[in-house]
N, C-alpha and C positions, 0 to 999 in steps of 0.2 A: 106293693112296695111304694113308698113315697116317691113322687117324681115321675111315675109312669102313668100315662093316660091310655086307657084301653079303647081301641077303635071298634071293638066288637060289642055284642049286646051285653046286658048286665050279667047274664049267667057266666059268660067268659070272664068278666071282671071278678065275680064272686069266686069262681074256681081258681083264678089267679091268686086271690087273697088267701084261699085255703092252702094252696101250694106253698105260698110264702110262709104261712104259719108253720107248716110242716118243715120247710127248709130252715127256718130260724130256730129249729130245735124245740118247739113247743111239746113235741112228743119225745120224752126223754129216753125211755128204754127202747133202744133200737136193736133189732137182731141183725146179724151179719148179712143175712139174705136180703134184707130190705134196703141195703145201702144203695143199690142201683136205682131203686125207685125214689129214694130220698135225694140222690144226686140229681135225678131228672127233675124233680120238683124244685130243687135249689136252682138248677140252670134255667128252668122256666121263669123263675122269679128274677134271677140276676141277668139273664141273657134271653129275654123273651123272643127275640127274632128267630132263634133256632126253631121254635115251635110255630110261630104265627106271624112274624114280621111286624110285631108291634113297635111303634116308634115312641120315643120320649117326647116330653112336652116341647122340647126345642127342635123337634122334627129331625133329630140326629139319631141315626141307628146306633145302638150299642152293639158293636160287632165283636164276636168271638170267632177268630179265624183259625183255620188249621195251622197256619204259620205260627200264631201266638202259642197254641197248644203244643206244637213241636218245640218251641223255644223253652217251654217249661222243663223239657227233658235235658236241656243243656246244663242247668245247675239249679240248686235249690234257691240261690239268690234270684235267678230270673223268674222262677215260679212265684216267690214271695213278692217280687216287684210288681206282679200283676194282681189287680184287685180280684178278678175272676179266679186267677190261680190260687190266691189265698183262700177263697171261698170253697173251691173244689177240694183243695188239700185239707182244709178244716173238716169237711164232710168225711173225707177218708179217715182222718185221725179220730173222728167221733166213732167210726165203725170199729176202730181198734182200741177205743176207750183211752185215748191219749191226747185229746184235744187241748188239754191244759198247756201243752208245749207251745202250740202256735198262739194260744191266747196270751200266754206269758210273753212270748216274743213280740207280739203286736202291742201289748201293754207297755213294754220297754221302749219300743219305737215311738209310741205316743209320749211317753214320759220324757224322752230326750228333747222333745219339742215344747215342753211345758215351761211357762214363765217361772222365773226363780221364786216368786212369792207363793206359788202354788205347789212347789216341789214337795214340801213336807206332807201335805194331805195325800198327794198321789203316791208318794213313797210308802206311806203307812198302809194305804189300800192294797198296793201291789204286794207288800210284805205279808199282810194278813191273808190275802187271797191265794198267793202262790208259794211263799217262801217258808213261813213258820211251820214248825214240825206237825201241827195239827190242821194245816190249811185245807180248805175244802178242795182246792185244785192244786194240791202240792206237786211241785216239779221235782224231777229226779236229779238232785245234786247231793254231794256228800256232806257230811257233818261240818267239816272245816269251812266249806264254801257257804253253807247255810249260816254259820256263826259270823263269818266275815261280812256277808251280805246284810245280816241283821244289824251289825255295827254301823255299816255305811248308810243304812236306811234311817238310822236314828239322827244322823247329821247329814241329810241328803245333799248330793250334788247331781249334776246331770249324768255323771258316770257311775252312780251308786250300784246300778244293776248290770253293768257291762260284762263283768266276769261270768255271772250266772247266766246272762242272756247268751253269751258266747258258748257256754257249756251246753245249753239247751239246743242251740242252733246246730252244734256238732252232733248231738244226739239224734236230732231229726235228720240231718244230712247222711249220717252213717246207717241209721236204722229204718226210720219210717219212709224217707224219700225214695230209696231204691225199691221198696215194696209198692209204693204208690205208682211208680213208673211201670211196674209189671202188673198192676191191678186191672181187673176187667173194666172197672169204671173209667180209668184213664184211657185205656186202649179202645174201648167202645166209643168214648167221646171223640177221640182223635179220628177213628174210623168213620163215624157219622159225619164229622165236619169235612173230611176228605171226600166222602161220597157226595155230600151236598155241593162241594166246590166243583166236582167233576161233572155234575148234571148240566 
């Protein structure tokens, strides 16, 4: 992963790169059983200190603590406010074949920060990728909202996708998020970090 310097030999560095490739979804068809292994690879990539205490180039540890992981269970908002939380939740959604939800949500967050003169291009991309009826990563919204969002995307403002984003957020909050908190991957990660802390 860019920005990380490995203090171990070159083999460790190569293995880290392979894990990162896996974690970034280069292997597309994943079976449910392999989710734990994929999550571990992702975490090795995102939070290397769990495995080996690797430091970033600025000599600052990227720490993922049990406290942070516990906070993820307080609300979906807290989970999505954490970069690591977003990554772990995304891996979970991939295992359920619904990662388009978090990808759309993140695209909308990025869209809101876009300069006005770039809104049109970004709105078009988001619409084509997630909203239109034959989109590759089509989100689960009803016909009326799809049509309303299409109209807003043609004359884009910073709020063009707000309603659709809110709907997808509620869908994740009510559906995927509770399952994520009960998943073996989340509970195992929390347990591992709590065990590491108590050593």
